[in-house]
C-alpha positions in Angstrom: 73.6 119.4 98.5 73.6 122.0 101.2 75.2 119.6 103.6 78.2 119.3 101.3 78.7 123.1 101.5 79.3 122.6 105.3 81.0 119.2 105.4 83.7 119.8 102.8 85.2 122.9 104.6 84.9 121.2 107.9 86.8 118.2 106.6 89.5 120.4 105.1 89.8 122.3 108.4 90.2 119.1 110.4 92.7 117.7 108.0 94.7 120.9 108.3 94.6 120.7 112.1 95.8 117.1 111.9 98.6 118.0 109.5 99.7 120.9 111.7 99.7 118.7 114.8 101.9 116.1 113.0 104.4 118.8 111.8 104.5 120.2 115.3 105.3 116.8 116.7 108.1 116.3 114.2 109.7 119.6 115.0 109.4 119.1 118.8 111.5 115.9 118.6 108.7 113.4 119.4 110.1 110.7 117.1 113.8 111.1 117.8 114.4 108.2 120.1 112.2 105.3 118.9 114.2 102.5 120.5 114.9 104.2 123.9 111.5 103.4 125.4 111.7 99.8 124.3 115.1 99.4 126.1 114.0 101.3 129.2 111.0 99.0 129.8 113.3 96.0 129.8 115.7 97.5 132.5 115.1 96.4 136.0 115.2 99.7 138.0 113.1 98.6 140.9 114.9 99.4 144.1 113.5 98.4 147.4 112.3 101.2 149.5 113.8 101.4 153.0 
């Protein structure tokens, strides 16, 4: 029973940290261009070095 007194607040704290990180990533524009990376990997940008 004493373990629950420690584990429940720790779980709530870690959940809050995860939620804060997710909200931060939304506000910083992390998910704005979901298709851009998929198209960039298909482009052939390799230029021979002189």
